[in-house]
N, C-alpha and C positions, 0 to 999 in steps of 0.2 A: 377569060383565059388565065391563068397562072403559067409565066413563064421564064422557069427558072435561070441566073444566071445574066441576065437582061437588066438594064435600068428602068423604073417605070417610067412613065412616058406620059400618063395621063393628067389632069387637072387633078389639081389638090385643094379641096376647100377645107376650110378651119371648120370644124363641128365643136361648138359650147354644147357643154352637160345641160340638160335640162329638164325639166319632170315631164314625163310623158307615160299615158296609159295604153299609146297606141305601141304595143310590142306582140310580134307574134312570130310564129315558129317560122323561118324560111325553107322554102324546097329547090333556092337557088342551085344550080347544078354548078361547077367550075371543071375546066378543062386542065390537066396537068401532064405536059407528054403526051398528048394522045387521048389521056385516060380519065373517063369523068368519073369526079371525086363528090360527095356530098360531105356536109360537115354533121355529125351531130347534133351541135347544138348552137349552130347556128341562128340567130334571130335578124326578123326585120323591124327596125326601130324608125318610130316616125315618120313611116310611109313608104320607101322603097328602098332603105340605106341598110346594108348587109353588116352583121357585127359578129366577127366569129372571136372562138376564144384564142388567145393568140398560142398555147401550147396545143391546141388539135393543130391548128396551122405548123406550127414545128413538126410537128410528129408526121404529117403528110410531106414535109420540104424535105425530112431526111432524104440524106443521100444524091442529095442535087447539088447544081451549082449554087443555090441561094440555099442551102440548111443553116438551121442555129438552133440552139441549146438555150432554154432558158427554164430559170426555178428562182426561188422566193428565199431570198438570205432575210431568215429572221435576224439575226443580229442588225444589219442595217436598214430592215423595215423596208426593202426595196424587190421589185422584181428584178434580174440582173438576165440580161440577152447577151450570149455568147456569138459572133458570126462565125460561119467556116465550119463548125462543129457539129458532127449529126447529136440529135435531140434526146436527152438522158432523165430532166426534167429535175436532176443534182448537179450540186458542183462537180466540176473536172477535176 
């Protein structure tokens, strides 16, 4: 369940990058404001850990209390996350 505007209250576990061949499409559904969502490019990696594209997650959260924009900054060579603004995929 995704609850916009609420702090995360679950346990956070560190995940280290590792080589794995155990990657498959995820059919996990998420609930956002009472609506069931599926992510088009979600993957289950190394068992049952869901990985979502941050870009698609930002699109789905647009218009909620947890919205954010993100884009790639070619000059800095890094992804930029702008909390509190709707997703556009580019610098505002």
